[in-house]
VOPAGU-2260 file (C-alpha; in pm, 1 decimal, decimal comma):
REM VOPAGU-2260
SITE   aa  ch    i         X         Y         Z
SITE  MET   A    0     248,8     381,1   -1112,0
SITE  ALA   A    1       3,5     495,4   -1423,7
SITE  THR   A    2    -361,3     671,1   -1373,8
SITE  TYR   A    3    -637,3     520,7   -1557,7
SITE  ILE   A    4    -988,2     648,6   -1581,7
SITE  TYR   A    5   -1283,7     441,0   -1519,7
SITE  GLN   A    6   -1683,7     393,8   -1545,5
SITE  ALA   A    7   -1862,4     156,8   -1314,2
SITE  LYS   A    8   -2177,3     126,9   -1168,2
SITE  LYS   A    9   -2230,6     191,6    -799,0
SITE  ASP   A   10   -2593,3      29,7    -829,1
SITE  PRO   A   11   -2818,4     -59,5   -1145,4
SITE  GLN   A   12   -2945,5     310,2   -1192,9
SITE  ASN   A   13   -2622,7     462,3   -1108,9
SITE  THR   A   14   -2296,4     475,3   -1327,8
SITE  VAL   A   15   -2017,7     670,5   -1164,0
SITE  GLU   A   16   -1677,4     828,4   -1328,2
SITE  GLY   A   17   -1320,9     837,9   -1214,5
SITE  LYS   A   18    -959,8     832,2   -1162,1
SITE  ILE   A   19    -712,4     575,2    -976,6
SITE  GLU   A   20    -382,2     518,3    -996,8
SITE  ALA   A   21    -266,9     201,0    -962,4
SITE  GLN   A   22      50,8     -90,6   -1122,3
SITE  SER   A   23    -189,6    -219,4   -1351,8
SITE  GLU   A   24    -465,0    -295,0   -1537,2
SITE  ARG   A   25    -593,5    -571,7   -1324,4
SITE  GLU   A   26    -455,9    -404,3    -970,1
SITE  ALA   A   27    -701,8     -79,3   -1122,9
SITE  ILE   A   28    -971,4    -310,4   -1181,7
SITE  GLU   A   29    -932,0    -441,5    -762,8
SITE  LYS   A   30    -935,6    -141,5    -655,9
SITE  ILE   A   31   -1239,4     -39,1    -800,3
SITE  SER   A   32   -1370,5    -377,7    -701,7
SITE  LEU   A   33   -1284,6    -250,5    -316,2
SITE  LEU   A   34   -1494,0      29,9    -313,5
SITE  GLY   A   35   -1770,3    -196,1    -461,0
SITE  LEU   A   36   -1806,7     -91,9    -747,8
SITE  VAL   A   37   -1876,5    -290,8   -1118,1
SITE  PRO   A   38   -1562,7    -184,5   -1380,6
SITE  ILE   A   39   -1745,5     -77,3   -1737,3
SITE  SER   A   40   -1471,8      47,5   -1912,0
SITE  LEU   A   41   -1104,2     124,3   -1786,0
SITE  ARG   A   42    -864,7     324,1   -1975,3
SITE  GLU   A   43    -483,5     478,9   -1894,9
SITE  ASP   A   44    -503,2     831,6   -1865,0
SITE  ASN   A   45     -95,5     904,6   -1944,9
SITE  ASN   A   46    -187,9    1360,5   -1911,5
SITE  VAL   A   47    -268,7    1392,4   -1574,5
SITE  ALA   A   48       3,7    1434,2   -1241,4
SITE  ALA   A   49      25,0    1163,3   -1039,7
SITE  ALA   A   50     -42,1    1388,0    -709,4
SITE  GLU   A   51    -390,3    1449,2    -865,7
SITE  THR   A   52    -477,6    1007,5    -945,8
SITE  ALA   A   53    -458,9     868,3    -569,3
SITE  VAL   A   54    -841,3     821,2    -601,7
SITE  SER   A   55   -1089,3    1083,0    -743,5
SITE  GLN   A   56   -1279,0    1294,9    -477,3
SITE  VAL   A   57   -1585,4    1150,1    -699,7
SITE  MET   A   58   -1512,1     772,5    -500,8
SITE  VAL   A   59   -1352,4     952,0    -167,1
SITE  PRO   A   60   -1549,8    1250,5     -14,0
SITE  ALA   A   61   -1295,3    1489,3     148,4
SITE  GLY   A   62   -1165,9    1482,9     473,2
SITE  LYS   A   63   -1222,2    1114,4     474,6
SITE  SER   A   64    -899,5     963,7     329,2
SITE  GLY   A   65    -633,6    1143,6     584,8
SITE  ILE   A   66    -823,1    1021,9     919,1
SITE  ARG   A   67    -631,4     731,5    1062,0
SITE  LEU   A   68    -735,7     563,4    1390,1
SITE  SER   A   69    -469,7     311,4    1552,2
SITE  SER   A   70    -467,4     -42,8    1479,8
SITE  ARG   A   71    -649,0    -104,8    1845,0
SITE  GLU   A   72    -901,6      98,6    1782,9
SITE  ILE   A   73    -985,6     -87,0    1438,9
SITE  THR   A   74    -958,1    -433,0    1630,4
SITE  ILE   A   75   -1203,7    -347,6    1900,7
SITE  PHE   A   76   -1468,4    -216,2    1697,3
SITE  SER   A   77   -1419,1    -556,4    1441,0
SITE  ARG   A   78   -1465,3    -764,3    1741,8
SITE  GLN   A   79   -1778,3    -527,6    1927,1
SITE  LEU   A   80   -1922,2    -557,4    1559,0
SITE  ALA   A   81   -1892,1    -902,9    1523,2
SITE  SER   A   82   -2029,4    -978,4    1859,5
SITE  LEU   A   83   -2338,7    -764,7    1812,9
SITE  LEU   A   84   -2446,8    -899,2    1501,3
SITE  LYS   A   85   -2342,0   -1320,6    1608,4
SITE  SER   A   86   -2605,3   -1239,3    1882,3
SITE  GLY   A   87   -2850,1   -1095,4    1655,9
SITE  VAL   A   88   -2833,7    -744,3    1621,0
SITE  PRO   A   89   -2884,8    -621,2    1284,5
SITE  ILE   A   90   -2641,4    -402,9    1161,8
SITE  LEU   A   91   -2720,7     -47,2    1180,2
SITE  ARG   A   92   -2845,2    -127,0    1545,2
SITE  SER   A   93   -2468,2    -265,8    1618,3
SITE  LEU   A   94   -2344,7      68,1    1468,1
SITE  VAL   A   95   -2544,4     345,7    1702,3
SITE  ILE   A   96   -2467,1     129,7    2024,0
SITE  ILE   A   97   -2047,4      70,8    1902,0
SITE  ARG   A   98   -2100,5     467,8    1838,2
SITE  ASP   A   99   -2247,9     526,6    2134,7
SITE  GLN   A  100   -1995,3     380,5    2393,7
SITE  ALA   A  101   -1723,6     499,6    2168,2
SITE  THR   A  102   -1466,9     772,9    2370,2
SITE  ASN   A  103   -1260,0     859,1    2040,2
SITE  GLN   A  104   -1405,1    1141,8    1841,9
SITE  LYS   A  105   -1237,8    1062,8    1534,1
SITE  LEU   A  106   -1396,3     660,8    1569,0
SITE  LYS   A  107   -1728,7     828,3    1653,8
SITE  SER   A  108   -1768,3     997,1    1363,3
SITE  ILE   A  109   -1675,6     696,2    1099,1
SITE  VAL   A  110   -1915,0     502,8    1298,1
SITE  GLN   A  111   -2214,6     787,1    1231,9
SITE  ASN   A  112   -2119,8     818,6     857,4
SITE  ILE   A  113   -2063,9     438,7     789,4
SITE  TYR   A  114   -2436,2     432,0     979,6
SITE  LYS   A  115   -2581,7     702,3     712,0
SITE  GLU   A  116   -2479,2     595,4     452,4
SITE  VAL   A  117   -2531,6     228,4     513,9
SITE  GLU   A  118   -2916,2     345,3     643,1
SITE  ALA   A  119   -2945,7     495,6     279,1
SITE  GLY   A  120   -2875,7     156,9     115,7
SITE  ALA   A  121   -2535,0     178,6      14,3
SITE  VAL   A  122   -2310,0    -135,4     128,1
SITE  PHE   A  123   -2161,7    -156,4     445,3
SITE  SER   A  124   -1786,2    -274,7     264,6
SITE  SER   A  125   -1842,1     -18,0     -23,4
SITE  VAL   A  126   -1862,9     250,6     258,2
SITE  LEU   A  127   -1542,7      76,5     441,7
SITE  ALA   A  128   -1327,9     162,4     155,1
SITE  GLN   A  129   -1395,6     530,6     176,4
SITE  TYR   A  130   -1152,0     495,3     455,7
SITE  PRO   A  131    -892,5     415,3     285,5
SITE  ARG   A  132    -620,7     474,7     592,5
SITE  VAL   A  133    -817,1     311,9     859,3
SITE  PHE   A  134    -979,4     -14,4     683,0
SITE  PRO   A  135    -706,9    -142,2     489,8
SITE  ALA   A  136    -738,0    -328,6     164,6
SITE  LEU   A  137    -751,2    -667,4     337,0
SITE  PHE   A  138    -967,3    -575,0     582,0
SITE  ILE   A  139   -1219,0    -428,7     297,1
SITE  ALA   A  140   -1169,9    -793,3     101,7
SITE  LEU   A  141   -1270,8   -1026,7     402,8
SITE  ILE   A  142   -1586,3    -784,1     456,5
SITE  ARG   A  143   -1653,6    -821,2     144,3
SITE  ALA   A  144   -1585,5   -1173,1      92,0
SITE  GLY   A  145   -1808,9   -1232,6     468,1
SITE  GLU   A  146   -2091,1   -1014,0     280,7
SITE  ASP   A  147   -2084,5   -1259,1     -22,7
SITE  SER   A  148   -2109,9   -1545,8     198,7
SITE  GLY   A  149   -2336,8   -1443,1     443,5
SITE  ALA   A  150   -2129,1   -1524,7     708,5
SITE  LEU   A  151   -1997,9   -1126,2     814,9
SITE  PRO   A  152   -2010,3   -1225,9    1176,5
SITE  GLU   A  153   -1790,0   -1522,5    1174,1
SITE  VAL   A  154   -1536,3   -1317,6     928,9
SITE  LEU   A  155   -1510,5   -1040,4    1198,3
SITE  PHE   A  156   -1377,9   -1215,7    1439,2
SITE  LYS   A  157   -1168,3   -1410,5    1221,1
SITE  ILE   A  158   -1042,7   -1061,0    1103,0
SITE  SER   A  159   -1000,1    -948,8    1545,8
SITE  ASP   A  160    -829,7   -1214,4    1595,4
SITE  TYR   A  161    -594,6   -1197,0    1303,4
SITE  ARG   A  162    -564,5    -820,8    1388,3
SITE  ALA   A  163    -467,9    -911,2    1804,4
SITE  LYS   A  164    -240,1   -1209,2    1676,5
SITE  GLN   A  165     -12,0    -945,4    1465,4
SITE  GLU   A  166     -52,1    -642,6    1749,6
SITE  GLU   A  167      80,8    -878,4    2016,8
SITE  VAL   A  168     400,4   -1016,7    1785,8
SITE  VAL   A  169     469,6    -594,7    1813,3
SITE  SER   A  170     399,2    -553,1    2128,8
SITE  ARG   A  171     614,2    -848,8    2243,5
SITE  PHE   A  172     888,0    -709,0    2038,7
SITE  LYS   A  173     824,6    -307,0    2167,2
SITE  MET   A  174     852,2    -527,3    2541,4
SITE  ALA   A  175    1207,4    -702,2    2466,4
SITE  MET   A  176    1335,8    -384,4    2362,6
SITE  VAL   A  177    1266,3    -181,5    2640,5
SITE  TYR   A  178    1532,6    -269,9    2894,1
SITE  PRO   A  179    1786,4    -249,8    2603,2
SITE  ALA   A  180    1659,0     114,0    2569,3
SITE  LEU   A  181    1627,3     195,8    2882,8
SITE  LEU   A  182    2033,2      84,6    2965,6
SITE  ALA   A  183    2123,1     270,0    2638,0
SITE  PHE   A  184    1962,0     588,5    2777,4
SITE  VAL   A  185    2069,5     606,3    3119,4
SITE  GLY   A  186    2425,4     450,3    2964,7
SITE  ILE   A  187    2422,2     777,5    2687,8
SITE  GLY   A  188    2319,7    1017,5    2961,6
SITE  THR   A  189    2570,3     925,1    3219,4
SITE  VAL   A  190    2891,4     950,9    2972,7
SITE  VAL   A  191    2754,7    1304,6    2877,9
SITE  PHE   A  192    2734,9    1432,6    3206,0
SITE  MET   A  193    3072,5    1278,8    3302,3
SITE  LEU   A  194    3179,0    1432,7    2993,5
SITE  THR   A  195    3040,3    1785,7    3008,5
SITE  PHE   A  196    3023,0    1832,5    3352,9
SITE  VAL   A  197    3279,0    1639,7    3558,3
SITE  MET   A  198    3563,2    1646,8    3307,6
SITE  PRO   A  199    3562,3    1991,4    3267,8
SITE  ARG   A  200    3642,8    2023,4    3619,3
SITE  LEU   A  201    3899,8    1791,2    3649,6
SITE  THR   A  202    4064,7    1947,7    3310,4
SITE  LYS   A  203    4156,5    2260,2    3515,2
SITE  LEU   A  204    4321,6    2014,7    3856,0
SITE  TYR   A  205    4530,0    1865,3    3548,3
SITE  LYS   A  206    4645,0    2184,4    3415,0
SITE  ASP   A  207    4761,8    2319,3    3739,3
SITE  MET   A  208    4952,8    2016,9    3817,5
SITE  GLY   A  209    5168,2    2058,5    3502,4
SITE  GLN   A  210    5305,9    1762,6    3439,4
SITE  GLY   A  211    5253,1    1544,1    3072,0
SITE  LEU   A  212    4947,0    1379,1    3022,1
SITE  PRO   A  213    4850,2    1044,8    2945,3
SITE  VAL   A  214    4708,1     984,5    2600,0
SITE  PRO   A  215    4368,1     813,3    2721,8
SITE  THR   A  216    4323,3    1129,7    2945,8
SITE  LYS   A  217    4421,8    1354,8    2606,9
SITE  ILE   A  218    4197,5    1168,5    2424,6
SITE  LEU   A  219    3913,8    1242,2    2672,5
SITE  ILE   A  220    3976,4    1591,6    2730,2
SITE  ALA   A  221    3986,3    1646,0    2344,3
SITE  ILE   A  222    3630,3    1522,3    2322,0
SITE  SER   A  223    3512,3    1643,9    2592,6
SITE  SER   A  224    3599,5    2009,5    2486,8
SITE  GLY   A  225    3471,7    1924,9    2143,9
SITE  LEU   A  226    3121,8    1863,5    2277,8
SITE  ALA   A  227    3114,1    2189,3    2472,7
SITE  GLN   A  228    3235,7    2395,0    2232,3
SITE  GLY   A  229    3090,3    2208,1    1971,4
SITE  TRP   A  230    2728,3    2035,4    2084,6
SITE  VAL   A  231    2484,9    2276,3    1886,1
SITE  TRP   A  232    2714,1    2167,1    1549,9
SITE  ALA   A  233    2664,9    1811,4    1651,3
SITE  LEU   A  234    2294,7    1868,8    1708,9
SITE  VAL   A  235    2218,4    2002,5    1425,0
SITE  ILE   A  236    2413,3    1779,9    1222,9
SITE  ILE   A  237    2245,3    1423,1    1427,9
SITE  VAL   A  238    1865,8    1564,4    1326,1
SITE  ALA   A  239    2042,6    1669,5     973,7
SITE  LEU   A  240    2119,8    1303,2     904,1
SITE  ILE   A  241    1794,3    1156,4    1077,4
SITE  VAL   A  242    1596,9    1368,6     874,8
SITE  LEU   A  243    1799,1    1249,3     537,9
SITE  ILE   A  244    1782,3     910,0     631,6
SITE  GLN   A  245    1396,8     949,2     698,7
SITE  ARG   A  246    1365,8    1071,7     393,4
SITE  TYR   A  247    1584,9     855,6     150,5
SITE  SER   A  248    1387,5     521,4     350,0
SITE  LEU   A  249    1031,8     667,9     176,6
SITE  THR   A  250    1167,4     627,2    -150,9
SITE  LYS   A  251    1159,6     319,1    -377,1
SITE  ALA   A  252    1525,7     357,4    -360,1
SITE  GLY   A  253    1566,6     381,4       1,0
SITE  LYS   A  254    1273,4     111,5      34,8
SITE  ILE   A  255    1460,0    -170,2    -105,5
SITE  THR   A  256    1833,4     -66,3      78,7
SITE  LYS   A  257    1685,3    -130,8     406,8
SITE  SER   A  258    1495,2    -421,1     299,7
SITE  ILE   A  259    1864,8    -516,9     247,6
SITE  ILE   A  260    2023,5    -419,9     519,4
SITE  GLN   A  261    1736,7    -554,3     722,1
SITE  LEU   A  262    1794,8    -913,0     605,2
SITE  ASN   A  263    2172,4    -910,9     610,0
SITE  LEU   A  264    2153,4    -813,8     967,2
SITE  PRO   A  265    2255,3   -1054,3    1228,8
SITE  LEU   A  266    2069,7   -1211,2    1407,8
SITE  PHE   A  267    1783,0    -959,9    1317,5
SITE  GLY   A  268    1782,2   -1052,3     947,6
SITE  SER   A  269    1631,9   -1402,6    1040,1
SITE  LEU   A  270    1386,9   -1239,9    1302,6
SITE  VAL   A  271    1256,2   -1025,9     967,0
SITE  LEU   A  272    1265,3   -1315,8     708,8
SITE  LYS   A  273    1052,9   -1510,3     951,3
SITE  SER   A  274     788,7   -1260,2    1100,8
SITE  GLU   A  275     719,9   -1129,9     732,3
SITE  LEU   A  276     681,0   -1507,7     593,8
SITE  ALA   A  277     466,8   -1555,6     866,9
SITE  ARG   A  278     251,5   -1260,5     824,2
SITE  PHE   A  279     221,6   -1368,2     487,9
SITE  SER   A  280     110,2   -1749,3     541,5
SITE  ARG   A  281    -113,2   -1627,5     825,8
SITE  THR   A  282    -264,1   -1320,4     606,6
SITE  LEU   A  283    -273,2   -1582,3     330,8
SITE  GLU   A  284    -448,3   -1829,9     467,9
SITE  LEU   A  285    -719,7   -1601,7     630,1
SITE  LEU   A  286    -821,4   -1504,6     268,8
SITE  LEU   A  287    -817,4   -1840,9     144,2
SITE  ARG   A  288   -1056,2   -2009,3     454,5
SITE  SER   A  289   -1272,0   -1683,3     371,1
SITE  GLY   A  290   -1356,6   -1830,8      -4,6
SITE  ILE   A  291   -1131,9   -1538,2    -197,5
SITE  SER   A  292   -1006,5   -1676,4    -467,1
SITE  ILE   A  293    -570,2   -1791,5    -486,6
SITE  LEU   A  294    -480,5   -1492,4    -669,8
SITE  ARG   A  295    -677,9   -1216,3    -535,3
SITE  SER   A  296    -563,4   -1357,4    -175,9
SITE  ILE   A  297    -215,8   -1314,1    -259,2
SITE  ASN   A  298    -270,6    -939,1    -475,8
SITE  VAL   A  299    -403,0    -871,8    -119,2
SITE  THR   A  300    -104,9   -1042,5     134,0
SITE  ILE   A  301     130,1    -850,7     -53,8
SITE  PRO   A  302      85,8    -500,3      46,1
SITE  VAL   A  303      79,7    -656,1     410,5
SITE  LEU   A  304     420,5    -710,1     400,2
SITE  ASP   A  305     703,5    -452,1     439,8
SITE  ASN   A  306    1021,9    -557,7     308,5
SITE  GLU   A  307    1109,2    -496,0     -66,2
SITE  ILE   A  308    1319,3    -784,5    -119,0
SITE  ILE   A  309    1015,4   -1027,0       4,1
SITE  LYS   A  310     750,2    -834,0    -187,1
SITE  SER   A  311     941,5    -887,5    -486,8
SITE  GLN   A  312    1042,3   -1213,4    -436,3
SITE  LEU   A  313     603,1   -1303,1    -414,8
SITE  ASN   A  314     517,5   -1035,7    -720,4
SITE  ALA   A  315     723,9   -1291,1    -928,7
SITE  SER   A  316     567,0   -1568,4    -743,8
SITE  TYR   A  317     219,9   -1402,7    -829,3
SITE  ARG   A  318     324,2   -1352,3   -1219,2
SITE  GLU   A  319     405,1   -1699,7   -1273,5
SITE  LEU   A  320     102,6   -1801,7   -1067,6
SITE  GLU   A  321    -145,5   -1671,5   -1288,2
SITE  GLN   A  322      61,5   -1787,9   -1604,4
SITE  GLY   A  323     -91,0   -2127,4   -1448,0
SITE  GLY   A  324     234,0   -2205,9   -1245,3
SITE  SER   A  325     235,3   -2336,4    -867,6
SITE  LEU   A  326     286,3   -2093,2    -566,9
SITE  GLY   A  327     532,2   -2395,2    -402,0
SITE  ARG   A  328     712,3   -2431,6    -686,2
SITE  SER   A  329     780,4   -2100,2    -825,0
SITE  LEU   A  330     915,6   -1995,9    -497,9
SITE  LYS   A  331    1156,4   -2306,3    -468,4
SITE  SER   A  332    1407,6   -2114,0    -713,5
SITE  SER   A  333    1429,1   -1772,9    -444,4
SITE  LYS   A  334    1750,2   -1730,4    -266,9
SITE  ILE   A  335    1521,7   -1593,2      27,3
SITE  ILE   A  336    1211,5   -1790,9      97,4
SITE  PRO   A  337    1316,9   -2132,8     303,1
SITE  ALA   A  338    1288,6   -2436,2     164,2
SITE  PHE   A  339    1022,4   -2578,9     468,8
SITE  MET   A  340     837,4   -2331,5     332,8
SITE  THR   A  341     835,0   -2404,8     -31,0
SITE  ASN   A  342     779,3   -2785,9      52,9
SITE  LEU   A  343     512,4   -2733,6     259,0
SITE  LEU   A  344     337,9   -2544,8       3,3
SITE  ILE   A  345     381,9   -2792,3    -287,5
SITE  VAL   A  346     197,9   -3023,5     -67,8
SITE  GLY   A  347     -44,2   -2848,2      31,1
SITE  GLU   A  348    -131,6   -2791,9    -362,2
SITE  GLU   A  349     -74,8   -3115,9    -455,6
SITE  THR   A  350    -297,8   -3251,4    -149,5
SITE  GLY   A  351    -569,6   -3000,4    -213,5
SITE  LYS   A  352    -543,5   -2792,6     144,0
SITE  LEU   A  353    -322,3   -2494,6     103,5
SITE  ASP   A  354    -477,8   -2303,5     374,2
SITE  ASP   A  355    -370,6   -2613,5     642,8
SITE  ALA   A  356      -2,5   -2577,4     502,1
SITE  LEU   A  357      -9,9   -2213,3     531,8
SITE  THR   A  358    -164,9   -2224,6     923,3
SITE  GLU   A  359     135,3   -2519,8     980,6
SITE  ILE   A  360     380,3   -2216,2     769,7
SITE  ALA   A  361     239,3   -1931,0    1040,9
SITE  VAL   A  362     268,8   -2139,2    1361,6
SITE  SER   A  363     604,1   -2249,7    1270,4
SITE  TYR   A  364     741,6   -1925,3    1190,9
SITE  GLU   A  365     526,9   -1701,4    1450,9
SITE  ARG   A  366     708,9   -1966,4    1717,5
SITE  ASP   A  367    1024,4   -1911,0    1587,8
SITE  THR   A  368    1000,8   -1517,3    1585,9
SITE  GLU   A  369     851,8   -1528,4    1946,9
SITE  GLU   A  370    1159,0   -1753,4    2030,1
SITE  ALA   A  371    1398,9   -1509,4    1821,0
SITE  ILE   A  372    1291,6   -1198,5    2003,8
SITE  ARG   A  373    1357,4   -1342,1    2349,5
SITE  MET   A  374    1711,1   -1458,0    2250,5
SITE  MET   A  375    1800,9   -1095,3    2125,9
SITE  ALA   A  376    1645,2    -934,5    2411,8
SITE  SER   A  377    1827,1   -1200,1    2594,6
SITE  LEU   A  378    2135,7   -1095,0    2472,3
SITE  LEU   A  379    2097,6    -716,0    2400,9
SITE  GLU   A  380    2055,7    -706,7    2752,8
SITE  PRO   A  381    2428,3    -811,6    2870,6
SITE  LEU   A  382    2576,1    -707,9    2561,1
SITE  MET   A  383    2450,3    -320,8    2592,0
SITE  ILE   A  384    2576,0    -337,9    2999,0
SITE  LEU   A  385    2930,8    -479,6    2869,3
SITE  VAL   A  386    2950,4    -181,8    2570,9
SITE  MET   A  387    2840,0      95,6    2852,0
SITE  GLY   A  388    3043,6     -90,1    3113,2
SITE  ILE   A  389    3338,6     -44,0    2912,6
SITE  VAL   A  390    3306,9     347,4    2812,4
SITE  VAL   A  391    3208,2     433,0    3150,9
SITE  GLY   A  392    3520,6     264,2    3254,2
SITE  PHE   A  393    3774,1     443,3    3002,6
SITE  ILE   A  394    3639,4     740,8    3129,8
SITE  VAL   A  395    3682,5     652,5    3467,8
SITE  VAL   A  396    4035,8     509,9    3362,9
SITE  ALA   A  397    4149,4     845,0    3175,4
SITE  MET   A  398    4002,7    1059,7    3482,1
SITE  LEU   A  399    4198,1     920,9    3742,7
SITE  LEU   A  400    4494,3     825,1    3538,7
SITE  PRO   A  401    4716,1    1169,0    3581,6
SITE  ILE   A  402    4648,8    1120,9    3981,3
SITE  PHE   A  403    4773,6     801,7    3992,0
SITE  GLU   A  404    5074,8     867,4    3823,7
SITE  MET   A  405    5127,5    1198,7    4010,9
SITE  ASN   A  406    5142,6     978,0    4326,1
SITE  VAL   A  407    5349,9     726,4    4201,5
SITE  MET   A  408    5643,9    1025,0    4143,6
SITE  VAL   A  409    5558,0    1113,5    4511,3
SITE  ARG   A  410    5628,3     781,1    4629,0
């Protein structure tokens, strides 16, 4: 990323200066606009370290950029504010009501700061932009569109509905994974108990028998001994691997590798693709219906996605669209984006009903995603039972084989 030094108008009387980090001048201007400023000049600064260039402290007061809230709390805040404004309550009075009834101290503090700055004459969306980890660029862009059109309550309702839908998808996935995760936890605990507690006692019995042991029993004894003697090193290695993988996944190469693996996994790859495309379509449709231009809408929508491969395809499409191309036709050559989506986008652009086409795409992929989650959960449950049954069965058979052989010899 490059660092840019800018001058911008905060209001007709005040000019501010700052630094901002962005991939291009266009993105820098977009970020400055999201802060509620009107850019006057912009130039690249190559002498500033990347760590100092996120956003100048002139624009983001200390402490604000690090505050976080849960997604659910932001959704509730949006719906409460929408309901109050829709009922005719002024925005300052609405913020006081939300502040007084908030139980989360961080949210109470944020709403109080928003109230003070709005009361002092600041634009609501500009104040929200000072909390980039609480209110993302999508949220700010929609709020600004609502302010410009005079339909802020309606936009807030759309935001809360959109966020609730996204949270519902995530919640369904987590709920679908609860039972397989519980099976895995119980199964692993059972295996560890048998290897570390039961097997050492049986090993003494086998030694007293003074006979050769079957191969499965020897394998089990070796695993049990290794686990008993080297469990500390095993734990250290596992933790180190988790930390290394986690850190690598935060790098650009790691994100790309993770994205490629996600898209190529059986069953899960289709789920990731459809869920990402559903999110893209739903977000872009929401922005377009709020009166935001297609280019700015796509620019705000792409960072919402998680998969780097899909994002790169959409970024390439965005560049073609900047040069006067078509969104649907630019995605036509992609090996990832399904023909169903590209054909609907082309038809939507030709008929001037792109938002309706995006709605249809989003509904279709959301339905497919829900079905894929149910199917994956229904397959994982018997698969986990089968795997754990095989493992536990092997351990039990390996433990009992010497006893069976001894009985045969006695007879």
